[in-house]
C-alpha positions in Angstrom: -67.3 -53.5 58.3 -68.5 -50.0 58.0 -67.7 -49.5 61.7 -64.1 -50.6 61.2 -63.7 -48.1 58.3 -65.1 -45.3 60.4 -62.6 -46.2 63.3 -59.7 -46.3 60.9 -60.7 -43.0 59.4 -61.1 -41.4 62.8 -57.7 -42.7 63.8 -56.0 -41.4 60.6 -57.8 -38.1 60.9 -56.8 -37.7 64.5 -53.2 -38.5 63.7 -53.2 -36.0 60.8 -54.6 -33.3 63.2 -51.9 -34.1 65.8 -49.2 -33.9 63.1 -50.6 -30.6 61.8 -50.6 -29.2 65.3 -47.1 -30.3 65.9 -45.9 -28.9 62.6 -47.6 -25.6 63.3 -46.1 -25.4 66.8 -42.6 -26.1 65.4 -42.9 -23.5 62.7 -44.1 -20.9 65.3 -41.1 -21.8 67.4 -38.7 -21.2 64.5 -40.5 -18.0 63.6 -40.3 -16.7 67.2 -36.7 -17.8 67.7 -34.4 -14.7 67.3 -31.5 -17.0 66.7 -33.0 -18.7 63.7 -31.2 -18.1 60.5 -32.9 -15.6 58.2 -33.7 -18.1 55.4 -35.3 -20.6 57.8 -37.2 -17.8 59.6 -38.6 -16.6 56.2 -39.5 -20.1 55.3 -41.4 -20.7 58.5 -43.2 -17.3 58.1 -44.3 -18.2 54.6 -45.5 -21.7 55.6 -47.5 -20.3 58.6 -49.1 -17.7 56.3 -50.2 -20.5 53.9 -48.1 -19.1 51.0 -45.9 -22.2 50.9 -46.5 -25.9 51.6 -44.0 -28.4 52.9 -44.1 -30.4 49.7 -43.1 -27.3 47.8 -40.2 -26.6 50.2 -38.9 -30.1 49.7 -39.1 -29.9 46.0 -37.4 -26.6 45.7 -33.5 -26.5 46.0 -33.6 -23.1 47.8 -36.2 -24.3 50.3 -34.4 -27.6 50.9 -31.1 -25.6 51.5 -32.9 -23.2 53.9 -34.1 -26.2 55.9 -30.8 -28.1 56.1 -28.5 -25.1 56.5 -31.0 -23.3 58.8 -31.4 -26.3 61.1 -27.7 -27.0 61.5 -26.9 -24.2 63.9 -30.1 -24.8 65.8 -29.1 -28.5 66.1 -25.7 -27.6 67.4 -27.2 -25.1 69.8 -29.5 -27.9 71.1 -26.5 -30.3 71.5 -24.6 -27.8 73.7 -27.6 -27.2 76.0 -27.7 -28.7 79.5 -30.7 -31.0 80.2 -32.3 -28.2 82.3 -31.9 -25.7 79.4 -33.5 -28.3 77.0 -36.4 -28.8 79.4 -36.9 -25.0 79.7 -36.9 -24.7 76.0 -39.5 -27.4 75.6 -41.7 -25.7 78.1 -41.3 -22.2 76.8 -44.4 -20.6 75.3 -43.7 -17.3 73.4 -47.3 -16.3 73.9 -46.7 -16.2 77.6 -43.6 -14.0 77.2 -44.4 -11.4 74.5 -41.6 -9.2 75.6 -39.1 -11.9 74.7 -40.6 -13.2 71.4 -42.4 -10.3 69.8 -45.2 -8.0 71.1 -48.6 -8.9 72.4 -50.1 -8.7 68.9 -48.1 -11.9 68.1 -45.6 -10.2 65.8 -42.1 -11.7 65.9 -39.1 -9.6 66.7 -38.1 -9.3 63.1 -41.4 -7.7 61.9 
């Protein structure tokens, strides 16, 4: 019985770590996207710095608005991309191209 509990905990813990990694990668992509709307960019920056948690964003009207209004143009941009552009976007790593998404110190173009 203890072994089953350990396995469940390990599975839940791994899932949480994977989700956290995914969320962090997504926030970094928003932060590094020069086309991201300012409120959404600010929100991503605050969340990455640890000053704001997702639950706080969802409970705050301004945070919720920044998410929904900020994602709308990005969603439309995604819809108009060709499959090749989408694949290139998925594979893009701003750390490999500091001249396009900030400098080598990891600062975004808006800093």
